[in-house]
Wavefront OBJ file of the C-alpha trace (Angstrom):
o trace
v -10.121 -0.154 22.818
v -7.410 2.736 22.620
v -8.662 6.237 21.678
v -9.014 7.116 18.509
v -10.068 10.463 16.110
v -11.233 8.531 12.648
v -11.105 11.445 9.369
v -11.225 10.823 6.527
v -12.559 13.416 4.083
v -11.982 11.833 0.650
v -15.212 11.533 -1.339
v -15.220 8.182 -3.148
v -17.067 7.824 -6.181
v -16.676 4.100 -6.421
v -18.428 1.683 -9.261
v -18.939 1.456 -13.535
v -18.239 4.909 -15.373
v -17.878 7.205 -12.608
v -14.777 9.280 -14.054
v -17.604 10.879 -15.686
v -17.682 13.457 -12.427
v -14.115 14.714 -12.663
v -14.950 17.817 -14.851
v -17.400 19.045 -12.297
v -14.761 18.105 -9.766
v -11.601 19.305 -10.819
v -13.097 22.604 -11.765
v -13.456 23.559 -8.260
v -9.987 23.660 -8.011
v -8.676 25.471 -11.277
v -8.195 24.584 -14.859
v -4.095 23.471 -14.272
v -4.479 20.040 -13.870
v -1.058 17.786 -13.390
v -1.915 14.211 -14.762
v 0.278 11.747 -12.720
v 1.067 8.500 -14.396
v 3.103 5.642 -14.679
v 4.686 3.111 -17.456
v 1.964 3.971 -20.188
v -0.821 1.061 -19.669
v -3.057 4.178 -19.338
v -2.404 4.697 -23.494
v -2.891 1.209 -24.240
v -6.228 0.358 -22.054
v -7.370 3.864 -24.174
v -8.007 5.518 -20.436
v -5.559 8.360 -21.230
v -7.945 9.848 -24.181
v -11.036 8.657 -22.324
v -9.013 11.382 -19.464
v -7.984 13.938 -21.912
v -11.930 13.806 -23.824
v -13.333 15.001 -20.813
v -11.364 17.129 -19.703
v -10.837 18.592 -22.458
v -11.823 22.527 -21.338
v -8.643 22.425 -18.631
v -5.438 22.162 -19.529
v -3.047 19.591 -18.817
v 0.734 18.738 -17.684
v 1.652 15.340 -18.188
v 4.287 13.782 -15.647
v 4.792 9.959 -16.933
v 7.254 7.536 -16.040
v 6.025 7.128 -12.584
v 8.409 3.884 -10.767
v 6.809 1.119 -9.128
v 8.867 2.138 -5.420
v 7.970 5.701 -6.435
v 11.835 7.763 -6.579
v 12.031 11.150 -5.330
v 13.823 12.132 -8.296
v 10.476 11.535 -10.369
v 8.710 13.919 -7.476
v 11.239 16.413 -8.337
v 10.216 16.796 -11.497
v 7.158 17.152 -10.895
v 7.618 19.814 -8.298
v 9.346 21.672 -10.950
v 6.307 21.490 -13.103
v 3.883 22.611 -10.151
v 5.762 25.956 -9.842
v 6.193 27.160 -13.322
v 3.259 26.309 -14.500
v 0.880 27.156 -10.851
v -1.014 24.015 -11.249
v -4.478 24.338 -9.593
v -4.814 20.380 -8.953
v -3.089 16.867 -9.585
v -4.918 14.157 -11.371
v -2.914 10.548 -10.173
v -4.243 7.780 -12.302
v -2.707 4.092 -11.784
v -2.097 2.991 -7.983
v -0.041 3.680 -5.341
v 2.839 4.670 -6.585
v 1.247 7.193 -8.906
v -0.767 8.328 -5.963
v 1.926 8.485 -3.193
v 4.188 10.013 -5.825
v 1.619 12.694 -6.381
v 1.216 13.244 -2.490
v 5.226 14.418 -2.460
v 5.082 16.350 -5.436
v 1.623 18.195 -3.931
v 3.389 19.349 -0.613
v 6.904 19.582 -2.403
v 4.904 22.648 -4.355
v 4.412 24.690 -1.515
v 8.012 23.523 -0.282
v 11.247 25.714 -1.187
v 13.794 22.879 -0.322
v 14.160 19.559 -2.102
v 10.780 17.863 -0.861
v 12.580 14.973 -0.351
v 12.772 17.007 3.451
v 9.227 16.810 3.425
v 9.566 13.457 3.960
v 12.378 12.696 6.200
v 10.358 15.547 8.063
v 6.604 15.841 8.451
v 6.806 18.859 9.932
v 7.277 21.096 7.663
v 4.161 19.934 5.197
v 2.687 23.077 5.471
v -0.067 22.866 2.255
v -0.786 20.914 -0.509
v -2.016 21.157 -3.275
v -5.337 19.091 -3.715
v -5.265 15.713 -5.526
v -7.902 13.341 -7.128
v -7.611 9.970 -7.677
v -8.503 7.394 -10.872
v -7.726 3.701 -9.174
v -6.423 1.542 -11.898
v -4.475 -1.170 -9.610
v -5.647 -1.983 -6.074
v -2.896 -2.710 -3.612
v -1.548 0.265 -1.348
v -5.309 2.238 -0.144
v -3.278 5.605 -1.223
v -6.351 6.727 -2.826
v -8.628 7.225 0.443
v -5.757 7.689 2.870
v -3.037 10.652 4.163
v 0.409 8.651 3.295
v 2.758 7.716 0.979
v 6.321 6.062 0.495
v 8.659 7.537 -1.404
v 12.095 5.894 -2.553
v 15.838 7.789 -2.403
v 17.902 5.600 -4.689
v 20.723 7.792 -3.728
v 20.692 6.556 -0.293
v 18.664 3.452 -0.774
v 15.948 4.897 1.314
v 12.461 3.658 1.475
v 10.350 6.518 3.592
v 6.981 7.196 4.897
v 5.353 10.572 4.321
v 2.136 11.606 6.050
v -0.020 14.484 6.377
v -3.605 14.992 7.163
v -3.327 17.391 4.198
v -2.916 15.230 1.891
v -5.421 13.253 2.104
v -6.893 13.078 -1.618
v -10.143 15.564 -1.952
v -11.699 12.943 -4.443
v -10.659 9.039 -5.389
v -12.853 7.710 -8.854
v -12.787 3.921 -8.411
v -13.872 2.094 -10.948
v -14.094 -1.875 -11.261
v -13.453 -2.306 -15.008
v -10.055 -1.023 -14.855
v -8.219 -3.769 -12.847
v -9.451 -6.271 -15.735
v -5.968 -5.761 -17.965
v -3.930 -5.902 -14.612
v -1.525 -8.646 -15.478
v -1.851 -11.276 -13.288
v 1.363 -10.698 -11.855
v 0.416 -6.821 -10.555
v -3.527 -8.369 -9.257
v -1.188 -11.652 -7.285
v 1.182 -8.583 -5.412
v -1.814 -6.257 -4.550
v -3.730 -7.945 -3.131
v -0.492 -9.597 -0.982
v 0.101 -5.754 0.022
v -3.808 -5.819 0.753
v -3.918 -8.857 2.847
v -0.621 -7.748 4.359
v -1.550 -4.172 6.052
v -4.791 -5.994 7.452
v -1.907 -8.621 8.866
v -0.684 -5.376 10.372
v -3.053 -4.147 11.815
v -4.342 -6.942 13.340
v -1.423 -8.355 14.511
v -0.816 -5.905 17.076
v -0.981 -4.931 21.555
v -4.235 -4.627 21.860
v -6.631 -7.753 21.608
v -9.614 -4.934 22.880
v -11.032 -3.751 19.741
v -13.076 -6.708 18.887
v -15.574 -4.998 16.228
v -12.265 -3.816 14.797
v -11.104 -7.888 14.737
v -13.983 -8.940 12.892
v -14.239 -6.124 9.623
v -10.298 -7.294 9.709
v -10.988 -10.124 9.408
v -13.924 -9.957 6.984
v -11.334 -8.038 4.386
v -9.069 -10.864 5.036
v -11.484 -13.313 4.037
v -12.713 -11.357 1.250
v -9.120 -11.073 -0.099
v -8.389 -14.622 0.436
v -11.692 -15.577 -1.932
v -11.721 -13.169 -4.172
v -7.626 -12.471 -5.812
v -7.858 -16.861 -7.226
v -11.327 -15.832 -8.979
v -9.824 -12.731 -10.188
v -6.492 -14.069 -11.699
v -8.529 -16.718 -13.426
v -11.595 -14.044 -14.280
v -9.848 -10.938 -14.740
v -13.594 -9.274 -16.512
v -15.029 -10.820 -13.340
v -16.611 -7.750 -11.841
v -18.057 -8.848 -8.388
v -14.056 -10.202 -7.596
v -12.499 -6.493 -9.439
v -15.029 -4.647 -7.168
v -14.793 -6.734 -3.634
v -11.406 -6.227 -4.309
v -11.150 -2.964 -5.222
v -13.224 -1.991 -1.552
v -10.336 -4.002 0.319
v -7.673 -2.250 -0.740
v -9.478 1.321 0.093
v -10.658 -0.461 3.315
v -7.998 -1.845 4.387
v -5.960 1.068 4.869
v -8.457 4.406 5.424
v -7.727 3.952 8.854
v -10.949 2.089 9.823
v -9.044 -1.366 10.669
v -7.020 0.113 13.248
v -9.529 2.384 15.631
v -9.131 1.365 18.960
v -6.036 -0.838 18.516
v -2.550 0.944 17.243
v 1.500 0.449 17.544
v 3.921 -0.024 15.180
v 3.648 -2.865 11.914
v 6.309 -5.574 11.491
v 6.347 -7.089 8.089
v 6.551 -3.867 6.374
v 10.017 -2.389 7.631
v 11.353 -5.111 6.181
v 9.893 -5.234 3.093
v 10.540 -1.543 2.103
v 14.146 -2.685 3.013
v 14.414 -4.901 0.721
v 12.522 -2.440 -2.395
v 14.642 0.066 -1.310
v 17.976 -2.033 -1.971
v 16.246 -4.162 -4.920
v 13.603 -2.726 -6.357
v 11.675 -5.203 -5.588
v 7.184 -5.106 -5.777
v 6.083 -4.440 -2.198
v 3.946 -6.731 -2.797
v 5.857 -9.730 -3.304
v 8.732 -8.488 -0.906
v 5.854 -9.203 0.894
v 4.838 -12.281 0.578
v 8.648 -13.327 1.113
v 8.407 -12.082 4.732
v 4.799 -12.188 6.167
v 4.715 -16.145 6.757
v 8.385 -16.040 7.369
v 7.588 -13.487 10.375
v 4.861 -15.824 11.325
v 7.104 -18.645 12.235
v 9.078 -16.775 13.975
v 7.556 -14.981 16.248
v 5.032 -18.064 16.979
v 5.457 -18.531 20.648
v 3.369 -18.496 23.944
v 3.695 -15.048 24.240
v 1.516 -14.550 20.508
v -0.469 -18.308 19.840
v -3.660 -16.505 21.100
v -3.358 -14.283 18.730
v -2.735 -16.527 15.542
v -5.534 -18.801 17.037
v -7.655 -16.632 16.386
v -5.802 -15.529 12.992
v -7.167 -19.472 11.870
v -10.616 -20.086 13.411
v -11.942 -16.740 11.949
v -10.232 -16.482 9.135
v -9.394 -19.752 7.697
v -11.681 -21.240 9.531
v -9.693 -24.162 11.059
v -10.712 -25.764 14.466
v -7.924 -27.265 16.118
v -7.720 -28.538 19.979
v -3.705 -27.946 20.263
v -3.106 -23.619 19.862
v -0.126 -24.356 18.353
v -1.291 -26.836 16.209
v -3.881 -24.542 14.971
v -1.263 -21.712 14.677
v 0.863 -23.390 12.160
v -1.926 -24.244 9.569
v -3.057 -20.842 9.784
v 0.510 -20.152 8.817
v 1.210 -22.736 6.206
v -2.343 -21.641 4.513
v -0.774 -18.377 4.672
v 2.027 -19.512 2.812
v 0.196 -21.381 0.148
v -2.130 -18.801 -0.634
v 0.688 -16.580 -1.879
v 2.273 -19.146 -3.783
v -1.019 -20.282 -5.257
v -1.503 -16.478 -6.926
v 2.082 -17.848 -8.363
v 4.048 -15.129 -6.294
v 8.028 -16.083 -4.855
v 8.002 -17.868 -1.923
v 12.070 -16.952 -1.277
v 14.612 -14.093 -1.548
v 16.611 -16.375 -4.015
v 13.921 -16.091 -6.848
v 13.757 -12.616 -6.732
v 17.503 -12.614 -6.732
v 18.445 -11.198 -3.460
v 21.443 -12.339 -1.183
v 23.125 -12.066 2.659
v 25.013 -9.157 1.472
v 23.150 -6.993 3.396
v 20.887 -8.128 5.624
v 22.673 -6.936 8.978
v 22.705 -3.623 7.129
v 18.988 -3.605 5.987
v 17.949 -5.074 9.508
v 19.347 -2.130 11.369
v 18.305 0.018 9.253
v 14.535 -1.239 9.808
v 15.196 -0.969 13.129
v 16.072 2.424 13.278
v 13.382 4.067 11.396
v 10.755 2.238 12.453
v 8.700 0.992 16.061
v 9.495 -2.177 15.462
v 11.757 -3.449 18.232
v 9.605 -2.096 20.479
v 6.305 -0.602 19.753
v 4.945 -3.482 17.633
v 3.717 -7.129 18.346
v 6.392 -8.732 19.140
v 9.892 -6.767 19.717
v 12.077 -7.329 16.987
v 15.554 -6.904 17.471
v 18.369 -6.037 14.388
v 19.615 -9.462 14.496
v 16.071 -11.441 15.114
v 15.280 -9.672 11.993
v 18.535 -10.863 9.971
v 16.887 -14.490 11.188
v 14.192 -13.541 9.190
v 15.600 -12.779 6.664
v 18.092 -16.054 6.392
v 15.132 -17.796 7.228
v 13.400 -17.137 3.608
v 16.761 -16.872 1.531
v 15.921 -20.533 0.414
l 1 2 3 4 5 6 7 8 9 10 11 12 13 14 15 16 17 18 19 20 21 22 23 24 25 26 27 28 29 30 31 32 33 34 35 36 37 38 39 40 41 42 43 44 45 46 47 48 49 50 51 52 53 54 55 56 57 58 59 60 61 62 63 64 65 66 67 68 69 70 71 72 73 74 75 76 77 78 79 80 81 82 83 84 85 86 87 88 89 90 91 92 93 94 95 96 97 98 99 100 101 102 103 104 105 106 107 108 109 110 111 112 113 114 115 116 117 118 119 120 121 122 123 124 125 126 127 128 129 130 131 132 133 134 135 136 137 138 139 140 141 142 143 144 145 146 147 148 149 150 151 152 153 154 155 156 157 158 159 160 161 162 163 164 165 166 167 168 169 170 171 172 173 174 175 176 177 178 179 180 181 182 183 184 185 186 187 188 189 190 191 192 193 194 195 196 197 198 199 200 201 202 203 204 205 206 207 208 209 210 211 212 213 214 215 216 217 218 219 220 221 222 223 224 225 226 227 228 229 230 231 232 233 234 235 236 237 238 239 240 241 242 243 244 245 246 247 248 249 250 251 252 253 254 255 256 257 258 259 260 261 262 263 264 265 266 267 268 269 270 271 272 273 274 275 276 277 278 279 280 281 282 283 284 285 286 287 288 289 290 291 292 293 294 295 296 297 298 299 300 301 302 303 304 305 306 307 308 309 310 311 312 313 314 315 316 317 318 319 320 321 322 323 324 325 326 327 328 329 330 331 332 333 334 335 336 337 338 339 340 341 342 343 344 345 346 347 348 349 350 351 352 353 354 355 356 357 358 359 360 361 362 363 364 365 366 367 368 369 370 371 372 373 374 375 376 377 378 379 380 381 382 383 384 385 386 387
């Protein structure tokens, strides 16, 4: 195993009714709250009214309308509010998009320049407001990690911001808040969770046995419970297991002892940066194509392990086992109602080369990933996703 440091300071409050802790916990930071949320579903479900009632002794300022791929323009609005109103704590209510935007806002509140500068140069993050989360979508794991992904619609860039200062101080994870999720969000969120774990599982270091076994368990959890949640939206067992899988899937636990650059995420980030598609949808399209492209003598053993331990495939021929696992992965996404081609989401080949070059430029996919890919390889993977 590689050397690692594992320190996650987030206070997780998991289960029904845990939102009741907010007044006591947020009062530790002050009385001025910036409430960050998305398209208004928290008002339709009644969660907004619950929060306003719970926090009646606080002064609440609102930033609504955070996009599914959070944009720097929204972050700028949040920073302006924080500076003008001297906000004490940010409360992000929603999924990864709201949390990610809040992280950029939190450090932008102490920066004199444009908050996009902090995305481009993480060394400029020197201070941040405390962040609390009420999770309503399980997907990104942002509720218990220090990263955020922000889009700049002016430059078609989708980049990661990361700093130890950006761990949420508190995350309330109540699985009942997932009951009203549309099927598409449940499916796309599950694809995102599965992809996070796959990215950490398919890495150059093959000696972190315990980390791999944890990863295999999380992947099996998603595979088991996503179909149940789609059929039975108020199945607490399914929702709670998916919610915790999301958190564990990207709180660094599944990468300890391994390390290395990711592959599918850099490619998908370009798709959603240029075309604003749902992140999990893009991953469901790209992931099986990436798997098929990189399968070779160098990678087949890892695919066999994935086949045997995640999909319970028993085949003597390693390539047959690997291909069966890849097809099982593609079939899982399709059974969840997710697209399998770029054509289905309205993406043509016009920008394949441009996106491929950018994916290589901003990531370690060409020299630190499980199987090194150059821009020409990525173009071929995009082409295989067309129809």
